[in-house]
Backbone as CSV, one residue per row, in Angstrom:
resi,resn,N_x,N_y,N_z,CA_x,CA_y,CA_z,C_x,C_y,C_z
1,MET,22.846,-1.641,-10.834,23.981,-2.541,-10.652,24.855,-2.552,-11.908
2,ALA,26.008,-3.119,-11.736,27.000,-3.133,-12.813,26.695,-4.208,-13.851
3,GLU,27.146,-3.942,-15.042,27.067,-4.915,-16.146,28.433,-5.571,-16.254
4,ARG,28.475,-6.878,-16.207,29.708,-7.657,-16.329,29.861,-8.154,-17.751
5,ASP,31.091,-8.418,-18.143,31.362,-9.096,-19.409,31.070,-10.579,-19.183
6,ALA,30.251,-11.165,-20.010,29.871,-12.576,-19.846,31.084,-13.501,-19.836
7,THR,32.134,-13.129,-20.557,33.314,-14.005,-20.618,34.088,-14.014,-19.302
8,ASP,33.898,-13.003,-18.453,34.528,-13.021,-17.130,33.941,-14.136,-16.281
9,LEU,32.641,-14.277,-16.327,31.948,-15.261,-15.505,31.909,-16.629,-16.173
10,LEU,31.634,-16.649,-17.468,31.516,-17.897,-18.230,32.592,-17.894,-19.309
11,PRO,33.791,-18.376,-18.990,34.925,-18.206,-19.899,34.877,-19.019,-21.188
12,SER,34.129,-20.102,-21.222,34.113,-20.913,-22.443,32.851,-20.652,-23.268
13,GLU,33.001,-20.794,-24.563,31.857,-20.644,-25.472,30.773,-21.667,-25.145
14,ARG,31.177,-22.872,-24.794,30.218,-23.920,-24.430,29.359,-23.492,-23.247
15,MET,29.981,-22.894,-22.229,29.225,-22.449,-21.058,28.235,-21.344,-21.430
16,ARG,28.662,-20.418,-22.260,27.757,-19.330,-22.665,26.598,-19.864,-23.493
17,THR,26.873,-20.796,-24.396,25.823,-21.379,-25.227,24.823,-22.164,-24.386
18,THR,25.320,-22.954,-23.448,24.403,-23.749,-22.618,23.643,-22.874,-21.621
19,ALA,24.213,-21.729,-21.245,23.452,-20.780,-20.420,22.290,-20.217,-21.228
20,LEU,22.544,-19.874,-22.484,21.475,-19.392,-23.366,20.381,-20.434,-23.533
21,ASP,20.783,-21.700,-23.603,19.823,-22.802,-23.755,19.094,-23.128,-22.465
22,GLY,19.506,-22.522,-21.337,18.872,-22.777,-20.048,19.424,-23.987,-19.323
23,GLU,20.454,-24.622,-19.874,21.030,-25.814,-19.244,21.997,-25.460,-18.122
24,VAL,22.625,-24.303,-18.190,23.577,-23.868,-17.170,22.971,-22.682,-16.436
25,THR,22.877,-22.805,-15.107,22.282,-21.746,-14.288,23.205,-21.306,-13.156
26,GLN,24.402,-21.887,-13.116,25.388,-21.479,-12.116,26.770,-21.915,-12.566
27,ILE,27.784,-21.315,-11.940,29.156,-21.739,-12.177,29.951,-21.514,-10.900
28,HIS,30.781,-22.481,-10.582,31.720,-22.349,-9.473,33.053,-21.897,-10.049
29,ARG,33.661,-20.929,-9.406,34.958,-20.415,-9.836,35.863,-20.326,-8.608
30,GLY,37.146,-20.203,-8.848,38.098,-20.095,-7.758,38.058,-18.758,-7.047
31,HIS,37.473,-17.757,-7.700,37.385,-16.412,-7.136,36.013,-15.833,-7.448
32,ARG,35.670,-14.754,-6.772,34.420,-14.036,-7.034,34.588,-13.229,-8.317
33,TYR,33.685,-13.445,-9.266,33.729,-12.725,-10.543,32.539,-11.798,-10.733
34,ALA,31.591,-11.820,-9.809,30.417,-10.956,-9.902,29.785,-10.863,-8.516
35,ASP,28.863,-9.929,-8.382,28.122,-9.759,-7.139,26.632,-9.913,-7.415
36,ASP,25.880,-10.205,-6.362,24.426,-10.306,-6.474,23.877,-9.063,-7.174
37,GLY,22.966,-9.270,-8.110,22.304,-8.163,-8.787,22.995,-7.676,-10.039
38,GLU,24.249,-8.039,-10.240,24.933,-7.628,-11.462,24.383,-8.408,-12.647
39,THR,24.553,-7.860,-13.826,24.023,-8.488,-15.034,25.137,-8.749,-16.036
40,PHE,24.842,-9.628,-16.971,25.717,-9.864,-18.119,24.835,-10.250,-19.286
41,THR,25.349,-10.080,-20.491,24.556,-10.310,-21.695,25.262,-11.311,-22.595
42,ILE,24.477,-12.253,-23.111,24.968,-13.229,-24.093,24.033,-13.163,-25.286
43,ALA,24.571,-12.819,-26.442,23.797,-12.780,-27.689,22.476,-12.032,-27.523
44,GLY,22.536,-10.884,-26.864,21.349,-10.051,-26.699,20.431,-10.457,-25.557
45,THR,20.736,-11.517,-24.847,19.926,-11.971,-23.723,20.617,-11.570,-22.425
46,THR,19.876,-10.892,-21.551,20.434,-10.423,-20.290,20.162,-11.442,-19.188
47,PHE,21.196,-11.673,-18.386,21.121,-12.549,-17.225,21.451,-11.729,-15.988
48,GLU,20.861,-12.109,-14.861,21.157,-11.451,-13.592,21.773,-12.455,-12.637
49,VAL,22.833,-12.046,-11.963,23.449,-12.871,-10.931,22.546,-12.783,-9.712
50,THR,22.033,-13.940,-9.261,21.047,-13.957,-8.179,21.641,-14.324,-6.826
51,ALA,22.791,-14.990,-6.811,23.428,-15.354,-5.544,24.892,-15.683,-5.782
52,VAL,25.726,-15.205,-4.879,27.155,-15.512,-4.918,27.532,-15.975,-3.517
53,THR,28.005,-17.230,-3.416,28.337,-17.796,-2.114,29.631,-18.598,-2.186
54,GLU,30.390,-18.534,-1.105,31.589,-19.364,-0.988,31.202,-20.679,-0.329
55,ARG,31.863,-21.757,-0.784,31.595,-23.069,-0.192,32.748,-24.012,-0.492
56,PRO,32.932,-25.032,0.322,33.999,-25.998,0.049,33.608,-26.943,-1.084
57,LEU,34.593,-27.375,-1.851,34.331,-28.332,-2.939,33.593,-29.563,-2.436
58,GLY,33.892,-29.981,-1.226,33.258,-31.175,-0.667,31.751,-31.065,-0.498
59,GLU,31.196,-29.875,-0.599,29.740,-29.692,-0.493,29.019,-29.782,-1.832
60,LEU,29.765,-29.798,-2.931,29.118,-29.867,-4.237,28.398,-31.196,-4.402
61,THR,27.298,-31.157,-5.138,26.448,-32.330,-5.332,26.242,-32.603,-6.824
62,ASP,25.599,-33.724,-7.119,25.218,-34.006,-8.502,24.321,-32.895,-9.048
63,GLU,23.462,-32.345,-8.197,22.570,-31.255,-8.620,23.391,-30.027,-9.041
64,ASP,24.437,-29.711,-8.288,25.319,-28.605,-8.675,25.950,-28.870,-10.031
65,ALA,26.431,-30.091,-10.219,27.069,-30.446,-11.493,26.086,-30.302,-12.651
66,ARG,24.848,-30.745,-12.458,23.833,-30.617,-13.521,23.525,-29.146,-13.815
67,ALA,23.536,-28.298,-12.784,23.292,-26.862,-12.986,24.440,-26.205,-13.758
68,GLU,25.567,-26.918,-13.854,26.707,-26.424,-14.640,26.842,-27.173,-15.958
69,GLY,25.794,-27.921,-16.319,25.759,-28.573,-17.618,26.426,-29.930,-17.688
70,MET,26.734,-30.520,-16.540,27.389,-31.826,-16.508,26.380,-32.897,-16.072
71,ALA,26.681,-34.156,-16.379,25.770,-35.260,-16.044,25.720,-35.525,-14.543
72,ASP,26.874,-35.431,-13.891,26.953,-35.715,-12.459,28.244,-35.139,-11.896
73,LEU,28.419,-35.270,-10.587,29.573,-34.677,-9.923,30.884,-35.296,-10.398
74,GLU,30.913,-36.591,-10.650,32.143,-37.229,-11.109,32.560,-36.688,-12.486
75,SER,31.604,-36.479,-13.371,31.908,-35.881,-14.681,32.449,-34.470,-14.517
76,TYR,31.846,-33.716,-13.602,32.296,-32.355,-13.325,33.732,-32.356,-12.797
77,ARG,33.989,-33.254,-11.887,35.332,-33.367,-11.305,36.377,-33.703,-12.374
78,ARG,36.054,-34.655,-13.245,36.986,-35.026,-14.321,37.233,-33.849,-15.268
79,LEU,36.181,-33.084,-15.564,36.333,-31.907,-16.420,37.299,-30.899,-15.792
80,LEU,37.120,-30.605,-14.519,38.007,-29.659,-13.851,39.457,-30.131,-13.893
81,GLU,39.662,-31.407,-13.669,41.024,-31.956,-13.701,41.623,-31.885,-15.097
82,ARG,40.785,-31.997,-16.122,41.249,-31.961,-17.504,41.568,-30.541,-17.973
83,VAL,40.768,-29.565,-17.598,40.944,-28.211,-18.134,41.883,-27.330,-17.307
84,HIS,42.173,-27.727,-16.077,43.081,-26.952,-15.222,44.332,-27.781,-14.959
85,ASP,45.466,-27.320,-15.482,46.719,-28.072,-15.390,47.100,-28.485,-13.975
86,ASP,47.012,-27.569,-13.035,47.474,-27.850,-11.678,46.340,-28.139,-10.704
87,PHE,45.176,-28.496,-11.209,44.024,-28.703,-10.331,44.068,-30.082,-9.681
88,GLU,43.830,-30.087,-8.387,43.659,-31.333,-7.644,42.452,-31.140,-6.734
89,TRP,41.469,-32.018,-6.842,40.245,-31.906,-6.050,40.591,-32.053,-4.579
90,ASP,40.200,-31.076,-3.781,40.394,-31.100,-2.343,39.069,-30.668,-1.722
91,ASP,38.418,-31.575,-1.013,37.105,-31.287,-0.432,37.090,-30.023,0.417
92,GLU,38.231,-29.632,0.963,38.309,-28.452,1.834,38.557,-27.157,1.072
93,SER,38.944,-27.224,-0.196,39.199,-26.012,-0.986,37.914,-25.214,-1.153
94,THR,38.017,-23.914,-1.009,36.857,-23.042,-1.134,36.708,-22.571,-2.578
95,VAL,35.483,-22.633,-3.076,35.144,-22.123,-4.397,33.982,-21.146,-4.240
96,VAL,33.733,-20.375,-5.281,32.659,-19.381,-5.237,31.595,-19.765,-6.256
97,ARG,30.379,-19.997,-5.755,29.250,-20.325,-6.639,28.558,-19.035,-7.055
98,HIS,28.376,-18.888,-8.380,27.646,-17.756,-8.956,26.379,-18.334,-9.591
99,ARG,25.230,-18.023,-9.031,23.962,-18.442,-9.622,23.395,-17.282,-10.430
100,PHE,22.738,-17.629,-11.536,22.186,-16.574,-12.395,20.939,-17.087,-13.095
101,GLU,20.157,-16.127,-13.584,18.935,-16.471,-14.331,18.675,-15.410,-15.386
102,ARG,17.904,-15.825,-16.404,17.483,-14.852,-17.428,16.652,-13.783,-16.783
103,ARG,16.823,-12.606,-17.287,16.028,-11.495,-16.791,14.766,-11.355,-17.582
């Protein structure tokens, strides 16, 4: 499988650091940035993308937010609104979940 640049999937340094720490095990993005089985490396540690699925924002849970390093879904929602200028939470909007684990 292909090797991805970690910054494509995890654009912020905070996300890459918390993935290394094991606190982040997935990320939702507006588009598909990787496929199942692809790998990426952070500071010499290889991760494998284990599942990529599309889903509506309205299906996200507190558990999803915690897997992305946030305390709960409301914190996650506020973060998205803060970091994306034109973002407005719409339960029907489709996002792509990328799950990954250390290899």
